[in-house]
C-alpha positions in Angstrom: -1.6 -11.6 29.1 0.2 -9.9 26.4 3.2 -7.7 27.4 3.3 -4.2 25.9 7.0 -3.3 24.9 8.3 0.3 25.5 7.7 2.7 22.6 4.1 1.0 21.8 0.8 2.9 22.7 -2.4 1.1 22.9 -5.9 2.5 22.9 -8.9 0.2 23.8 -12.3 1.4 22.9 -14.9 -1.3 23.5 -14.1 -4.1 21.2 -11.7 -2.0 18.9 -8.1 -1.9 19.7 -5.6 0.6 18.1 -1.9 -0.2 18.7 0.6 2.4 17.6 4.4 2.0 17.4 7.5 2.8 15.6 6.6 0.7 12.5 3.0 2.0 12.3 -0.4 1.5 13.6 -2.7 -1.4 13.5 -6.5 -1.3 14.3 -8.7 -4.4 14.8 -12.2 -4.9 16.0 -12.6 -8.1 18.2 -15.7 -10.3 18.6 -18.3 -9.0 20.9 -17.8 -11.9 23.4 -14.2 -10.9 23.8 -13.3 -8.3 26.5 -10.0 -6.6 26.5 -8.5 -4.7 29.4 -5.5 -2.7 29.8 -3.6 -3.6 32.9 -0.4 -1.6 33.4 2.2 -2.9 30.9 0.0 -5.8 29.9 -3.1 -6.6 27.8 -5.6 -8.9 29.4 -8.1 -11.0 27.2 -11.3 -12.3 28.7 -13.5 -14.6 26.6 -16.3 -17.0 27.0 -14.4 -19.9 25.5 -10.8 -20.8 25.7 -10.4 -21.1 21.9 -11.6 -17.5 21.3 -9.6 -16.3 24.2 -6.5 -18.0 22.7 -7.2 -16.7 19.2 -7.8 -13.1 20.3 -4.6 -13.2 22.4 -2.6 -14.3 19.4 -4.1 -11.8 17.2 -3.1 -9.1 19.8 0.5 -10.4 20.1 0.7 -10.2 16.2 -0.6 -6.6 16.5 2.0 -5.5 19.0 4.9 -7.1 17.1 3.7 -5.5 13.9 3.4 -2.0 15.4 6.9 -2.5 17.0 8.9 -4.1 14.3 6.5 -4.6 11.3 6.2 -7.5 8.9 8.3 -8.0 5.8 7.9 -10.6 3.1 10.8 -11.0 0.4 9.5 -12.4 -2.8 10.9 -13.1 -6.3 9.4 -12.7 -9.7 10.4 -15.6 -11.7 9.7 -16.1 -15.6 11.0 -18.2 -18.4 9.4 -16.5 -21.5 8.4 -12.8 -20.8 9.9 -10.5 -18.3 7.3 -9.5 -15.6 7.3 -5.9 -14.2 5.2 -4.5 -11.4 4.0 -0.9 -10.9 2.0 0.5 -8.0 -0.9 2.9 -8.8 -2.7 4.2 -5.7 -4.2 0.9 -4.1 -3.8 -1.1 -7.2 -0.7 -3.3 -8.1 -0.3 -3.5 -11.9 1.4 -6.7 -13.0 2.6 -6.0 -16.6 3.7 -8.3 -19.4 2.8 -11.4 -17.4 2.9 -14.3 -20.0 3.3 -11.7 -22.6 -0.3 -10.4 -22.2 -0.9 -6.8 -23.5 -3.4 -5.9 -20.5 -1.9 -5.5 -17.1 -3.3 -7.8 -14.4 -4.5 -6.0 -11.2 -4.1 -6.8 -7.5 -5.3 -4.9 -4.6 -3.1 -3.4 -2.0 -4.7 -3.9 1.5 -4.4 -1.2 4.3 -1.1 0.5 4.9 1.1 -2.3 3.1 3.8 -1.1 1.0 5.1 -3.0 -2.2 8.6 -2.2 -3.4 9.8 -3.8 -6.7 13.4 -3.6 -8.0 14.0 -5.9 -10.9 12.8 -9.4 -10.0 12.8 -8.7 -6.2 9.6 -7.7 -4.7 9.4 -6.6 -0.9 5.9 -6.5 0.8 5.9 -4.9 4.2 3.7 -3.3 6.7 2.6 -3.2 10.4 -0.5 -5.4 10.0 0.3 -9.1 9.4 -3.0 -9.8 8.0 -2.8 -7.0 5.4 0.6 -8.1 4.3 -0.5 -11.6 3.8 -3.7 -10.6 2.0 -1.7 -8.3 -0.4 0.6 -11.2 -1.3 -2.4 -13.5 -1.6 -3.9 -10.9 -4.1 -0.8 -10.8 -6.1 -0.5 -14.7 -6.4 -4.2 -14.9 -7.3 -3.7 -12.1 -10.1 -0.9 -14.2 -11.5 -2.8 -17.5 -11.7 -2.1 -19.2 -15.0 -5.3 -20.2 -16.9 -5.6 -22.0 -20.4 -1.9 -23.0 -20.4 0.1 -26.0 -19.4 1.3 -25.3 -15.8 4.4 -27.7 -16.5 5.6 -25.4 -19.2 4.6 -22.0 -18.0 5.9 -21.7 -14.4 5.9 -17.9 -14.2 4.8 -16.3 -11.1 5.7 -14.8 -7.7 7.7 -17.1 -5.2 9.4 -16.9 -1.8 12.8 -15.5 -2.0 14.1 -17.3 1.3 
């Protein structure tokens, strides 16, 4: 059972669940063997296996928390040689001057995730935990250093906490 806090609305349509809250909305389609029922102020998950039920319940808890409070990841751009800058163009994140390269590297922005860059600080936030994590993973993958010694060139994006 997943508790539904006040201010969060849930709509179940077959295997698709839409959760709306103050921080935004999250939509997921679950496995066909998972049955999701709305029971008052709780969501009940019924699945064929215990593992599938536990996973689905955990995903629903993350969705409820994300719709209510949102997810936020604080990162820091670190560089030793060339100052890195980030620019958002639609669904693309342009990483400029990484290792002094003339061409900007691109990373994809996933879902309704927002990226804010001020100097070396980068904040990635959104209601969907998976989308925030995937956007961060896309940025890290775009900043992968190839053809250079990783002990000398340690530029990239790192946790600020």
